[in-house]
N, C-alpha and C positions, 0 to 999 in steps of 0.2 A: 333474241328480241330485236336487235339492231337490224338484222336482215328483214324481219317482218315490217318494221317501220319503213325501210327502204322500198320494199315491194309495194306497200300501200301508197307511198308517195308517187312511185312510178305509175301505179294503176290510176291515180288521180289524173295524171297527165295524159295517159293513153286513152282511158275510157271516159274522161270528163269532157265537157264542152270547151269551146274556145276560151272561156274565162279562166279555166284552170291552167292555161299556159303562162299566166302572169303571176302566179302565187305558188309558194312552197310552204307546206305546213309539216311540222314534226312535233312529236310529244312522246312521253313514255307509254301512255295508254291510248289506243285508238279503237273505236268501234264503228262499223259501217251499218247504216240503216238503208237497205236496198229499196224498200217500199217508198220511203220519203226522199231517196237520193241524197241522203245526208250523212256526213262523216262527223263523228264526235271525237274530239281530242282533249285529253285531260293529263294533268301533271307535267309541268315544265313545257308548256306549249310555246313554240317559236314559229312565227310567221314571217316570211320574207317576200316582199313584193318586187315587181319588176322595176319600180322606182327607187330601189335601195332603201326601203323603209323596213325596219325590224319591229315586230310587235311581239311582246311576251305576255303571257297570261296563264291563269290556272286552268282555264277551260275555253274551248272554242268549238263552235258548231258551224260546219261549212256545208252550204247547199250548192252543189255543183251546177245545177240547172240555171240558176240566175246569178251565180258569183257572189252570194251573200255570206258573210262571215259574222257570227255573233260571238262576242268575247265577254268573259266574266272573270272577276277576281284578280287583283294585283296586276292590272294592265299597265305596261310600260311600252310606249311607242317612241322610237328614235328615228328621225329622218336623216337624209344624207348630209344636212347642214348641222347636225348634232343638236337639234331642238328636240326636247323630250316632252311627252304628254303622259301624265299618270292619272288613272281613274279606276273605277271598279266595274263599269259596264260600258261597252262600246259596240258599235256595228261598223263593219267595213263593207263598202259597196265596190266590188272589184272592177266592174265595168265603168263606173264613174270616177274611180280612184279617190274615193272620199271615205274618211274615217269620221264617225260621229260618236262623241262621248255623251252619255246620258247621266246626269247627276254631277256631283262635286268633281272638279278636275283641277289638277296642278300642271302648269307648263313651266319648264325651265328653258329659256332661250339659249342659243349658242354663246351669247354674251352675258350669261348668268343673271338675267332678269327673271324674277319669280312671279308668276301670274297665278292667282287663285280665282276661279270662276266656276261656272257649270255649263253643261250642254254646249260643248265645243265642236266645231267642224274643222277638220284638217283636210283641205282640198289640194290634192297633188297636181291637178291640172292647172291651177292658178298660183300654186306655191303660197297659199295663205292659210292662216289659222285664225278663226274668228268665233265670237260669241255675241249674242244679243242680250246677255245677262249682266248683272252687276259684277264688276271685276275689280280686283286690287292688283297693282303691279308694284314690286319693290326692286330697286336697283342695288348695286353693290355698295353704294354710299348710304344705304338705309333711308333713302327718300321713298315715300309711298304715294301712289297715284290711285285714286278711286274713280272708276268709270261706269257709265251705264252700259257700255258695249265697247268692243274693240275689233280691229282687224290688224293682223301682223303679217307682213310680207317676209317669208323665210329666206328669200334670196337677197333682198335689199336690206334686211334687218331694220324695218321701219314699222312702228306702231302708229295706227291712226284711230282717232275716236272723235265723234261729234255728239254732243249732248251735255249733260251736267258732269263736270269734271272737277275734282278737288285734289290738290297736291299738298302734302304735308312733308316738309323737308326735315332733314336730320336735326335741325336746330329748333324745330317746333313752329316755324312759320307756315301759314296756310294761305293758299290762293285758290280761286275758283275760275274756271274757264268754260268756254263753249266748244272749243276745238283744240286738239293737240296732235302734234306729229313728233314722234321720238325716233331719232336715228340711234339705235343702240350700239352700232359699231363706232360711230364718230362721237357718241355721247353728247348729242345736241338735240334741243327741242325747239319747236315752233308752236306758239300758242296764241289764241285769241282770248284776251283777258276780260273777265266779267267784273271781278272785284278782288281786292287784296285785303286780308284781315290780319 
């Protein structure tokens, strides 16, 4: 079985288009749909990209022609900075180096900030993770931040958000802001204060 997996992976590189040079996919079960130019991977799927991103899932559907990868079930993505994204449905666009989750998504940053949100984009060309949806962030000290949206730079370890922002610290104090910048590595924040309650 292992030799069959190896042969199929090699054939993806040899017979696929230029997009397939940037991605490796393996799983326990593989089916090829020649008419649709699609490969189906099931059971312990592991995807590795040229940008050192590892994606694990229960199911993957890869379209060689346009470098499109659809992922379903228990998806775990880990980038080279050790930021992880967990969701149940995602799409990876190989030519753009973008992963998009659809639905509820959990992010754990390299500095152990827990982010709960939905519909996340992980853009490997700009090293950013972002969402335009309501988000909660919790740090290691149990402080909670509630945002309308966020952008996180994975190289600089900085969160940014503009909009309605509420912070509830571990002592029960609440504050509201219109902008926030959080350096998760240095554990510092910059805010524009609206009101304190």
